[in-house]
C-alpha positions in Angstrom: 126.4 194.5 99.4 122.6 194.2 99.1 120.6 192.4 101.8 117.2 190.9 100.9 114.6 190.9 103.8 111.2 189.4 103.9 108.3 191.9 104.2 106.2 191.4 107.4 103.1 190.4 105.4 105.1 187.8 103.4 106.7 186.6 106.6 103.3 186.1 108.2 102.0 184.3 105.2 105.1 182.0 105.2 104.6 181.1 108.8 100.8 180.6 108.4 101.4 178.3 105.4 104.0 176.3 107.3 101.7 175.7 110.2 98.8 174.8 107.9 100.8 172.4 105.9 102.3 170.7 109.0 98.8 170.4 110.5 97.3 169.0 107.3 100.0 166.4 106.6 100.3 165.4 110.2 96.5 164.8 110.2 96.9 162.6 107.1 99.6 160.6 109.0 97.4 160.2 112.1 94.1 159.4 110.2 94.9 158.5 106.6 91.4 157.3 106.0 89.9 160.6 107.0 89.0 163.5 104.8 91.9 165.6 103.6 92.4 168.5 101.2 94.7 166.3 99.0 94.8 162.7 97.9 96.2 160.2 100.3 97.0 156.5 100.2 98.0 153.4 98.3 95.3 153.7 95.6 96.4 157.2 94.9 100.0 156.1 94.6 99.0 153.5 92.0 97.3 156.2 89.9 100.6 158.1 89.8 102.4 155.1 88.3 103.8 153.1 91.2 103.7 149.5 90.0 101.1 147.2 91.6 103.6 144.5 92.5 105.6 147.1 94.5 103.1 147.3 97.3 102.9 143.6 98.3 106.1 143.6 100.4 105.7 147.1 101.7 104.1 147.8 105.1 100.7 149.6 105.1 102.1 152.1 107.7 104.0 153.7 104.8 101.6 153.2 101.9 98.3 154.2 103.5 99.6 157.7 104.3 101.4 158.3 101.0 101.0 161.8 99.5 102.9 163.1 96.5 102.5 164.2 92.9 104.5 161.6 91.0 106.4 158.3 91.2 109.7 160.1 91.5 111.6 157.1 93.1 110.5 154.9 90.2 111.6 157.0 87.3 114.8 158.3 89.0 118.1 156.7 88.2 119.3 155.5 91.6 122.5 153.5 91.3 123.7 150.9 93.8 125.9 152.4 96.5 124.5 156.0 96.1 123.7 158.3 99.0 120.1 159.5 98.4 118.2 162.4 99.9 114.4 162.1 100.0 113.3 165.6 100.8 109.8 165.8 102.2 109.8 162.0 102.7 106.4 161.9 104.4 105.5 158.3 105.5 108.5 157.0 103.7 107.3 155.3 100.5 110.0 156.8 98.2 112.7 156.4 100.9 111.9 152.7 101.2 112.0 152.2 97.5 115.3 154.1 97.3 116.8 152.1 100.2 116.2 148.9 98.3 117.6 150.3 95.1 120.9 151.6 96.6 121.5 148.3 98.3 123.5 147.7 101.6 126.4 149.8 100.4 124.1 152.8 99.8 122.4 155.2 102.1 119.0 157.1 102.2 118.3 160.2 104.2 114.6 161.0 104.6 113.8 164.6 105.7 110.4 165.9 106.7 109.0 168.5 109.1 106.1 166.4 110.4 106.9 164.1 113.3 103.8 162.1 112.7 104.9 161.3 109.1 108.4 160.5 110.2 107.1 158.1 112.9 105.3 156.2 110.1 108.5 156.1 108.0 110.5 154.9 110.9 108.0 152.1 111.8 108.0 151.0 108.1 111.8 150.8 108.0 111.9 148.9 111.3 109.2 146.4 110.1 111.2 145.7 106.9 114.5 145.5 108.7 116.0 148.3 106.6 119.3 149.6 108.1 120.5 151.9 105.4 117.8 154.5 105.9 117.9 157.4 108.4 115.3 160.0 109.1 115.7 163.7 110.1 113.1 166.2 111.2 113.9 169.5 109.5 112.7 172.2 107.2 113.6 172.0 103.5 115.2 175.4 103.7 117.7 174.4 106.4 119.0 170.8 105.9 121.1 169.1 108.6 123.3 167.6 105.9 127.0 168.2 105.0 128.0 169.9 101.8 128.3 167.7 98.8 127.1 164.5 100.6 124.2 163.6 98.3 124.5 161.7 95.0 120.8 161.7 94.2 118.1 164.0 95.6 114.3 163.1 95.3 111.7 165.8 95.8 108.1 164.7 95.4 105.9 167.8 95.5 107.0 170.2 98.3 107.8 173.4 96.4 104.1 174.6 96.1 103.8 174.2 99.9 106.8 176.3 101.0 107.3 179.9 100.1 111.1 179.8 100.9 111.8 178.2 97.5 115.0 180.1 96.9 116.4 178.8 100.1 115.3 175.3 99.3 117.1 175.4 95.9 120.2 176.8 97.6 120.2 174.0 100.1 119.8 171.4 97.4 122.6 173.0 95.5 124.8 172.8 98.7 124.1 169.2 99.7 124.1 167.6 96.2 127.7 166.9 95.1 129.1 168.1 91.8 127.8 165.8 89.1 125.0 164.6 91.4 121.4 164.6 90.2 118.1 166.1 91.5 114.8 164.5 90.5 111.8 166.7 91.4 108.1 166.5 90.6 105.5 169.3 91.2 102.1 170.4 90.1 102.3 173.3 87.7 99.5 175.8 86.7 98.6 176.3 83.1 97.7 179.9 83.7 98.0 182.4 86.5 95.5 182.5 89.3 93.6 185.6 90.4 95.2 187.5 93.2 92.4 186.8 95.7 92.8 183.1 95.0 96.6 183.2 95.4 96.3 184.7 98.8 93.8 182.1 100.0 95.2 179.5 102.4 92.7 176.9 101.0 94.2 177.2 97.5 97.6 175.7 98.6 95.9 172.3 98.7 93.7 172.7 95.6 
C-alpha cells in the first residue's frame, strides 16, 4: 500500500492560501463596497448572466457580497424536491435561488468556511422566510454530509482557491448519489504561468 503525504513546503502554502482566502472573502462580506482583489456585488453578478428580474425580491445582504465566476444556479437543472449542495455558498445567492427552485419538498445545504459570509446567507434566508435551506461551516475537503445524500451539487469557483482539489473531488464523489449531477464553474488559464507567478499569493486572486 502506498501512502501519499504532503511535502512541508506544499503544506505551508496550502495553509497560507487558506488563511488568505478566508481573510479576503470575510473582508468582502464585512465591507462589500470596499476594495477587494476580486469582483464583488450585484452588478458583477449581472455581468455573469444572472437575470435582472431575479434581484428585485432578493435581499441586498446576499447580493451585495456575491462573488463567483458564473451563474451556476441559473444554468443548472435543479428539479423540484431535490437535495442540493451549494459548495462555497458565500453570501448565499446561489443557495437562495436553488431553495426556490427545489420548492418546499426540496432541501439546500450551503457550505462555506467564512463565518462572515455564512452570517449574510443566514440573514438573507431569514428575511425571505426560507425554511428549506441550511448552512454549515466547513472546508470543502471535509464535508459534514452523509454519503449519497446530494442530488445536485453546485460549485461556483472554489477550485482555484484550494490546493486540496483531489480531496474536494473525492468528497463530492462521496456525497453526490449515484446518478446525481455536479455543476461546477471555474476560471481556466489559456496557458501556463511562470513559476514565480504561480508561487505568488497575490496571483490566486488575479
